[in-house]
C-alpha positions as CSV (number, residue, x, y, z in Angstrom):
1,S,29.7,-170.3,-120.6
2,I,30.7,-167.0,-120.2
3,S,32.7,-166.9,-123.4
4,D,29.7,-167.9,-125.2
5,S,27.6,-165.3,-123.6
6,L,30.3,-162.4,-124.5
7,G,31.0,-164.1,-127.7
8,T,34.5,-163.5,-127.2
9,L,37.7,-165.3,-125.3
10,L,39.5,-162.0,-124.7
11,Y,38.3,-160.7,-121.1
12,P,40.6,-160.8,-117.9
13,R,39.9,-164.1,-115.7
14,L,41.8,-165.4,-112.9
15,R,42.2,-169.6,-113.2
16,I,43.4,-171.6,-110.7
17,G,46.0,-174.2,-112.1
18,V,45.3,-178.0,-112.0
19,G,48.8,-179.4,-112.5
20,D,50.5,-180.9,-115.6
21,R,49.0,-183.3,-118.2
22,K,50.8,-186.2,-116.3
23,H,47.1,-187.4,-115.5
24,G,46.1,-187.9,-119.3
25,D,42.6,-186.8,-119.6
26,L,42.4,-183.5,-117.8
27,A,38.7,-183.3,-118.2
28,S,38.1,-186.6,-116.0
29,Y,40.7,-185.4,-113.5
30,V,39.2,-182.0,-113.2
31,L,35.8,-183.1,-112.8
32,G,37.0,-185.7,-110.5
33,N,36.9,-185.6,-106.7
34,F,39.6,-184.3,-104.6
35,N,42.1,-186.7,-102.9
36,E,43.1,-186.4,-99.4
37,T,46.6,-184.5,-100.4
38,E,44.4,-182.2,-102.3
39,R,41.9,-181.6,-99.7
40,D,44.3,-180.7,-97.5
41,K,46.0,-178.0,-99.7
42,L,42.5,-176.2,-100.6
43,P,42.5,-173.8,-97.5
44,E,46.2,-172.4,-98.7
45,I,45.0,-172.4,-102.3
46,I,41.5,-170.4,-101.8
47,N,43.3,-168.0,-99.4
48,K,46.0,-167.3,-102.2
49,A,43.1,-166.9,-104.5
50,L,41.3,-164.6,-102.4
51,E,44.4,-162.6,-102.2
52,I,44.9,-162.1,-105.7
53,I,41.3,-161.3,-106.3
54,H,41.5,-158.5,-103.8
55,L,44.8,-157.5,-105.3
56,W,43.1,-157.2,-108.6
57,L,40.3,-155.1,-107.3
58,V,42.7,-152.6,-105.1
59,Q,45.8,-152.5,-107.7
60,G,44.6,-153.5,-110.8
61,L,44.7,-156.6,-113.3
62,E,48.3,-156.4,-114.2
63,I,49.8,-156.0,-110.9
64,A,47.3,-159.0,-109.7
65,M,48.4,-161.1,-112.5
66,N,52.4,-160.2,-111.9
67,Q,52.0,-161.4,-108.5
68,A,50.1,-164.5,-109.1
69,N,52.7,-165.6,-111.5
70,I,55.5,-164.7,-109.4
71,R,53.9,-167.3,-106.4
72,N,53.3,-169.8,-109.3
73,K,56.9,-169.8,-110.3
74,E,58.3,-170.0,-106.6
75,N,55.8,-173.0,-105.8
76,Q,57.4,-174.8,-108.8
77,K,61.3,-174.7,-107.7
C-alpha cells in the first residue's frame, strides 16, 4: 500500500466515502459489486471527485478539502 511504502499515514489524500456502517462488514461492502442505484450515481460521483482533484491542483489542498466537505454536508441534508 501507499502507506507502507511511505512508512507513514501522514500524507494528503482524497477519499470517496462509502456511506455509513449500516451495511455491517464494510470490507465486503466496499469490495462488492455496485447495485443499480449506485451504478446510476457513479458518473456524478466521479465528476465531483474530478472537480475536487482539479481544485486541489490549482488552488491547493486546504481549499479542495473545504469545498469537498461543504458538498458532503449539503448532500447529507
